[in-house]
MARFI-217027 format. One record per residue: residue number from 1; x, y, z of N, C-alpha, C in turn. Coordinates in pm, 1 decimal. Layout:
REM residues N
(NUM; (X; Y; Z); (X; Y; Z); (X; Y; Z))
...
END
This chain:
REM residues 117
(1; (11859.9; 11180.1; 8868.1); (11778.3; 11144.5; 8974.1); (11688.2; 11230.1; 9002.3))
(2; (11577.2; 11200.3; 9062.8); (11484.0; 11290.3; 9138.0); (11480.2; 11297.9; 9269.1))
(3; (11419.5; 11405.2; 9322.9); (11404.1; 11405.8; 9473.7); (11272.0; 11396.1; 9497.3))
(4; (11248.5; 11314.8; 9613.6); (11093.6; 11318.8; 9688.8); (11063.8; 11427.5; 9751.2))
(5; (10978.7; 11499.6; 9689.5); (10971.9; 11646.6; 9728.1); (10897.7; 11625.3; 9873.8))
(6; (10804.3; 11538.4; 9899.2); (10736.1; 11500.7; 10028.0); (10820.7; 11506.1; 10145.7))
(7; (10912.0; 11395.0; 10102.4); (11014.8; 11364.3; 10201.5); (11103.3; 11473.9; 10239.0))
(8; (11149.7; 11539.4; 10161.0); (11228.5; 11637.5; 10179.2); (11150.6; 11756.2; 10252.5))
(9; (11052.8; 11806.6; 10191.6); (10987.9; 11923.4; 10293.0); (10956.5; 11880.9; 10395.7))
(10; (10914.5; 11751.2; 10416.3); (10881.8; 11696.1; 10576.1); (10990.4; 11700.3; 10675.3))
(11; (11100.4; 11679.9; 10627.1); (11215.8; 11667.4; 10697.2); (11284.7; 11834.0; 10739.5))
(12; (11255.5; 11915.6; 10591.5); (11262.2; 12056.2; 10632.7); (11164.2; 12122.6; 10762.7))
(13; (11054.3; 12078.2; 10747.3); (10950.7; 12135.3; 10849.9); (10975.2; 12073.4; 10971.1))
(14; (10994.1; 11950.1; 10979.5); (11044.6; 11875.1; 11129.7); (11171.6; 11960.9; 11175.4))
(15; (11256.1; 12010.3; 11101.9); (11369.3; 12053.6; 11158.7); (11381.5; 12202.2; 11174.3))
(16; (11267.4; 12260.5; 11124.0); (11256.9; 12419.2; 11113.3); (11340.1; 12513.8; 11033.6))
(17; (11365.1; 12430.1; 10905.1); (11434.1; 12469.6; 10797.9); (11366.7; 12525.5; 10673.5))
(18; (11372.6; 12650.4; 10673.8); (11294.4; 12717.0; 10535.7); (11396.3; 12684.2; 10400.0))
(19; (11327.3; 12707.1; 10299.2); (11396.8; 12657.6; 10182.8); (11501.3; 12786.4; 10163.2))
(20; (11494.2; 12898.5; 10200.1); (11568.5; 12997.4; 10177.6); (11705.3; 12981.5; 10269.9))
(21; (11697.0; 12931.4; 10397.5); (11791.7; 12899.2; 10483.7); (11878.8; 12772.4; 10423.8))
(22; (11823.2; 12670.9; 10377.4); (11898.2; 12562.0; 10310.0); (11961.3; 12587.4; 10200.3))
(23; (11875.5; 12670.5; 10095.2); (11962.3; 12751.5; 9973.2); (12099.4; 12809.9; 10033.4))
(24; (12083.2; 12902.7; 10124.8); (12180.9; 12983.2; 10177.5); (12307.1; 12877.9; 10221.6))
(25; (12257.0; 12790.6; 10304.5); (12378.9; 12712.4; 10368.6); (12428.4; 12623.8; 10246.7))
(26; (12365.2; 12563.2; 10132.7); (12415.7; 12493.0; 10050.3); (12476.5; 12553.7; 9959.3))
(27; (12465.5; 12683.5; 9947.6); (12516.1; 12803.4; 9835.3); (12452.4; 12763.7; 9730.8))
(28; (12296.9; 12730.8; 9702.6); (12228.3; 12736.3; 9594.9); (12142.7; 12818.9; 9588.4))
(29; (12110.2; 12875.9; 9454.8); (12019.3; 12997.4; 9454.7); (11873.0; 12932.9; 9487.8))
(30; (11795.9; 12995.6; 9598.9); (11666.5; 12976.6; 9637.8); (11575.8; 12942.6; 9522.8))
(31; (11591.0; 13007.7; 9410.3); (11474.2; 12953.8; 9294.4); (11542.4; 12809.2; 9246.0))
(32; (11658.0; 12781.5; 9225.7); (11702.8; 12661.3; 9186.5); (11661.9; 12552.9; 9272.8))
(33; (11681.4; 12584.1; 9414.4); (11657.2; 12476.5; 9533.4); (11513.1; 12440.6; 9509.0))
(34; (11414.0; 12550.1; 9484.9); (11270.1; 12519.4; 9489.3); (11256.9; 12453.7; 9352.1))
(35; (11298.3; 12463.7; 9240.1); (11291.1; 12392.5; 9131.6); (11336.4; 12249.7; 9137.9))
(36; (11439.5; 12214.1; 9219.0); (11491.4; 12066.8; 9259.9); (11379.8; 12022.1; 9317.4))
(37; (11333.6; 12077.4; 9440.1); (11245.6; 12016.1; 9533.9); (11117.7; 12014.7; 9485.4))
(38; (11058.2; 12091.3; 9388.9); (10928.2; 12065.3; 9316.7); (10930.1; 12018.0; 9186.9))
(39; (11022.6; 11954.7; 9163.3); (11026.9; 11867.2; 9000.2); (11036.9; 11948.5; 8883.6))
(40; (11095.9; 12063.5; 8907.5); (11074.2; 12158.3; 8778.8); (11210.6; 12103.6; 8680.8))
(41; (11300.3; 12038.2; 8740.4); (11411.2; 11982.3; 8673.6); (11386.3; 11822.5; 8653.6))
(42; (11421.1; 11772.4; 8531.5); (11397.7; 11645.2; 8519.6); (11530.1; 11552.6; 8568.3))
(43; (11649.0; 11624.9; 8618.7); (11735.6; 11561.6; 8685.3); (11797.5; 11666.0; 8782.3))
(44; (11860.1; 11611.4; 8898.9); (11914.2; 11698.2; 8980.3); (12039.6; 11627.6; 8990.6))
(45; (12161.2; 11719.0; 8989.1); (12275.5; 11671.0; 8989.1); (12304.0; 11607.9; 9120.4))
(46; (12390.6; 11481.9; 9089.8); (12414.3; 11369.5; 9211.6); (12488.8; 11452.6; 9320.4))
(47; (12537.8; 11518.3; 9309.7); (12653.3; 11602.8; 9416.0); (12551.1; 11687.9; 9490.3))
(48; (12454.7; 11749.0; 9430.9); (12343.1; 11815.2; 9464.1); (12253.0; 11724.9; 9580.1))
(49; (12228.0; 11625.2; 9510.7); (12132.5; 11522.6; 9633.9); (12199.3; 11484.3; 9721.4))
(50; (12354.0; 11456.7; 9709.1); (12408.6; 11414.6; 9818.6); (12428.3; 11534.0; 9913.0))
(51; (12432.3; 11654.5; 9871.1); (12448.3; 11781.3; 9980.1); (12336.3; 11786.2; 10045.9))
(52; (12216.7; 11762.6; 9975.4); (12089.8; 11797.2; 10053.2); (12083.8; 11669.2; 10155.0))
(53; (12098.7; 11550.8; 10101.6); (12082.7; 11433.7; 10205.8); (12183.7; 11460.3; 10322.3))
(54; (12294.8; 11495.8; 10309.1); (12399.9; 11512.7; 10419.3); (12331.6; 11641.4; 10497.9))
(55; (12283.5; 11736.2; 10439.6); (12224.2; 11858.7; 10537.5); (12127.8; 11822.3; 10622.7))
(56; (12012.2; 11719.0; 10561.1); (11914.0; 11675.5; 10633.7); (11955.6; 11562.1; 10728.6))
(57; (12080.3; 11498.7; 10715.1); (12105.6; 11392.1; 10807.2); (12034.4; 11265.9; 10762.1))
(58; (12012.7; 11239.5; 10628.6); (11954.0; 11097.5; 10576.5); (12017.9; 11060.0; 10479.9))
(59; (11988.7; 10962.7; 10446.1); (12064.2; 10853.4; 10300.2); (12016.2; 10934.8; 10189.0))
(60; (12086.0; 10921.0; 10060.4); (12058.3; 10963.9; 9920.6); (11937.3; 10869.1; 9892.1))
(61; (11945.9; 10766.9; 9942.5); (11836.3; 10680.8; 9884.3); (11672.4; 10685.3; 9962.0))
(62; (11703.5; 10777.1; 10084.9); (11583.8; 10804.2; 10118.2); (11500.0; 10919.6; 10064.0))
(63; (11570.3; 11010.2; 10032.0); (11545.5; 11125.7; 9963.8); (11491.2; 11106.6; 9826.8))
(64; (11564.9; 11014.4; 9760.7); (11539.7; 10990.8; 9607.0); (11419.1; 10868.8; 9579.2))
(65; (11408.8; 10818.7; 9703.7); (11321.9; 10677.1; 9693.5); (11369.7; 10575.2; 9614.9))
(66; (11524.1; 10551.9; 9603.3); (11603.0; 10483.3; 9512.2); (11555.3; 10334.3; 9604.7))
(67; (11548.6; 10332.7; 9710.1); (11538.5; 10210.0; 9762.3); (11406.1; 10128.5; 9716.4))
(68; (11320.9; 10201.1; 9651.4); (11195.0; 10129.7; 9592.3); (11260.8; 10060.0; 9466.8))
(69; (11355.5; 10152.7; 9366.0); (11385.7; 10083.2; 9272.4); (11488.0; 9942.2; 9289.1))
(70; (11594.6; 9995.4; 9391.7); (11643.7; 9877.0; 9447.6); (11572.4; 9735.5; 9492.7))
(71; (11471.8; 9758.6; 9534.1); (11397.5; 9629.2; 9585.0); (11348.9; 9532.3; 9454.1))
(72; (11311.0; 9617.7; 9341.7); (11286.5; 9514.5; 9235.1); (11413.9; 9491.4; 9148.4))
(73; (11506.9; 9516.1; 9193.8); (11645.6; 9480.8; 9140.2); (11660.2; 9473.0; 9006.8))
(74; (11682.5; 9348.1; 8935.1); (11719.2; 9355.2; 8795.5); (11593.6; 9347.8; 8738.6))
(75; (11469.3; 9358.4; 8794.7); (11338.0; 9361.3; 8689.0); (11331.3; 9478.6; 8635.6))
(76; (11421.5; 9590.0; 8631.5); (11425.2; 9711.9; 8549.8); (11539.0; 9693.4; 8456.8))
(77; (11517.8; 9673.5; 8325.4); (11583.1; 9622.9; 8221.3); (11659.9; 9779.8; 8168.1))
(78; (11580.6; 9845.7; 8136.4); (11629.1; 9974.7; 8061.9); (11561.8; 10116.3; 8119.7))
(79; (11613.0; 10225.0; 8056.1); (11542.2; 10367.0; 8100.0); (11388.0; 10373.5; 8081.6))
(80; (11352.0; 10312.8; 7973.7); (11215.6; 10337.9; 7951.6); (11111.0; 10257.3; 8052.3))
(81; (11172.8; 10147.6; 8107.5); (11111.8; 10084.2; 8199.6); (11109.7; 10153.3; 8325.9))
(82; (11230.2; 10219.0; 8336.0); (11226.1; 10308.5; 8475.4); (11149.0; 10410.9; 8501.2))
(83; (11120.1; 10482.1; 8371.3); (11065.7; 10576.8; 8360.1); (10939.9; 10537.6; 8381.5))
(84; (10868.6; 10443.3; 8347.3); (10715.8; 10398.4; 8363.8); (10695.7; 10353.2; 8496.6))
(85; (10821.5; 10296.6; 8575.8); (10774.4; 10262.5; 8708.8); (10772.5; 10383.3; 8777.7))
(86; (10863.9; 10483.6; 8766.7); (10859.3; 10610.5; 8823.0); (10731.4; 10673.8; 8805.1))
(87; (10688.5; 10700.3; 8696.7); (10570.4; 10757.3; 8671.4); (10466.8; 10704.2; 8757.1))
(88; (10454.5; 10556.2; 8759.5); (10336.1; 10500.1; 8818.6); (10348.6; 10517.1; 8969.6))
(89; (10474.0; 10539.9; 9007.8); (10438.1; 10555.6; 9185.2); (10401.8; 10687.7; 9219.6))
(90; (10404.0; 10779.6; 9098.2); (10350.8; 10936.6; 9146.4); (10191.0; 10933.9; 9080.4))
(91; (10146.8; 10823.5; 9063.3); (9987.2; 10810.0; 9037.4); (9902.3; 10830.0; 9176.1))
(92; (9790.6; 10885.3; 9134.6); (9685.8; 10863.3; 9266.2); (9657.3; 10729.1; 9265.5))
(93; (9602.7; 10653.9; 9372.5); (9567.8; 10536.9; 9403.5); (9449.1; 10473.1; 9308.9))
(94; (9374.7; 10583.9; 9271.5); (9258.9; 10530.5; 9193.4); (9337.7; 10494.2; 9046.8))
(95; (9428.7; 10615.3; 9009.0); (9463.9; 10589.4; 8878.0); (9581.0; 10464.1; 8883.0))
(96; (9626.2; 10429.8; 8977.6); (9734.7; 10333.4; 8979.2); (9639.1; 10182.4; 8944.9))
(97; (9520.5; 10199.7; 9025.2); (9427.1; 10067.7; 8975.7); (9386.2; 10086.7; 8827.5))
(98; (9375.8; 10162.8; 8768.4); (9348.2; 10187.6; 8630.3); (9462.2; 10128.8; 8554.0))
(99; (9569.7; 10184.8; 8574.0); (9686.7; 10124.9; 8520.6); (9736.3; 9978.4; 8523.2))
(100; (9698.7; 9943.5; 8641.0); (9701.0; 9800.6; 8664.8); (9617.2; 9723.9; 8576.1))
(101; (9492.5; 9750.3; 8587.6); (9400.2; 9681.9; 8498.5); (9420.9; 9683.7; 8336.9))
(102; (9471.7; 9812.2; 8310.5); (9522.1; 9824.5; 8180.7); (9627.0; 9715.6; 8144.8))
(103; (9746.7; 9714.2; 8237.2); (9843.9; 9633.2; 8188.1); (9788.4; 9510.3; 8173.4))
(104; (9724.1; 9440.9; 8268.3); (9682.5; 9317.1; 8261.0); (9575.6; 9276.9; 8154.3))
(105; (9523.1; 9385.3; 8104.9); (9456.2; 9356.1; 7984.8); (9532.6; 9340.0; 7875.4))
(106; (9644.7; 9423.1; 7871.4); (9730.2; 9424.9; 7727.6); (9797.4; 9295.3; 7750.6))
(107; (9824.4; 9249.5; 7867.6); (9902.7; 9116.2; 7886.4); (9799.1; 8981.0; 7844.4))
(108; (9672.4; 8988.3; 7851.5); (9589.1; 8898.8; 7840.8); (9574.3; 8912.4; 7675.0))
(109; (9577.5; 9020.6; 7613.9); (9556.2; 9024.9; 7485.1); (9676.8; 8985.2; 7411.7))
(110; (9815.1; 8991.6; 7485.8); (9924.4; 8929.9; 7425.8); (9921.8; 8786.7; 7418.7))
(111; (9884.2; 8716.7; 7527.5); (9873.5; 8599.9; 7538.2); (9793.3; 8527.5; 7453.2))
(112; (9658.6; 8564.7; 7447.7); (9579.6; 8527.7; 7357.2); (9594.8; 8542.7; 7189.9))
(113; (9672.2; 8650.0; 7165.9); (9739.7; 8653.7; 7030.8); (9837.4; 8548.7; 7001.0))
(114; (9920.6; 8527.6; 7103.4); (10035.6; 8429.2; 7069.4); (9988.4; 8282.2; 7075.5))
(115; (9857.6; 8243.7; 7140.5); (9819.9; 8102.3; 7157.7); (9760.8; 8080.1; 7024.5))
(116; (9686.0; 8198.1; 6953.0); (9635.8; 8168.6; 6816.0); (9732.7; 8155.2; 6700.6))
(117; (9857.3; 8205.3; 6731.4); (9968.7; 8198.5; 6627.6); (10018.4; 8041.4; 6572.7))
END
């Protein structure tokens, strides 16, 4: 699972917590914590995510934005779809529009191809 950098950094700022202080309190090296917060690792261990959430007094869902995945429920069927969805969420708004337009065009092409067969 990945951590939503903006949310964690905002909580830290609001509470006057530095990365060095947080790393020390959680017994994590400052370099490793920095990597977790800035997406340098593809996966942050679940126990570390729980510790960070507890430390900041928020839910794991909040700092991982898992609630967004839960809202679409069974709409995600495999890891590849989850990756596509996660990547989409990190696009700039203008790029999201391009991606949505591209998907619409691909679906239209698929529909046209299937109706010709």
